[in-house]
N, C-alpha and C positions, 0 to 999 in steps of 0.2 A: 434534517438532511445530512448530506455528507460534508463534513469540512475538508474534503480532498480539494487541493488546489492545483488545478491544471497548470498555471504557470509555474508553479514550484517544480511540479513533476517535470516539466519541460526544460526547466532550467537543469534540474539533476541529470536528465538525459543528455543534455548539451555538455555538461561536465565529464560525462563517461565518454561521449564522443570525442572531447578534447583529449582525455587521458588515452583512448585508442590511437588516434592520430600521433601523440607522442610515442607510442610503441609499447606502452606498460599494459598489455592484455590482461595480466594477472589482476593489477589494480581495478581495471574496466571491470571485468567480470565480478570480482569482489564486490564492487559498488553496485552493480546490477542485481546481485543476489540479495544485498543489503536492501535495496529499494523494493525488490519483489516482496521480500519478507514483510516490509512495512506495509505495504499495499494490501497483502493478503490478511495481515492482522487488522487492518482496519475495515475491510469487507466483513470479516468475521466477527468483529465488534457490532458493526452495523446490523448484520443479519440476526445477533443474539438479541440487539434492542428491539428488532422488528417482531420477532418470534416469541411475544409474551403470551402470557396464558390468555385463552378467549373466554373462559367461564370465570365466573366469582368462584372464591375459594369455597363458599358453603355448598356450591352445586356439585351433585354427584353425576 
């Protein structure tokens, strides 16, 4: 299963919101891009783990 922690993601979003409130939009966007990349990488890894070979190596 996924080791995605919803609370950790929510905390990181709260941090980005705090940065936005402080007026540093560049840092907020940068943090969102980092978070997005991490989530996509995790989803990609999970997809690769799920799509294993269905046949045994000796089957043609």
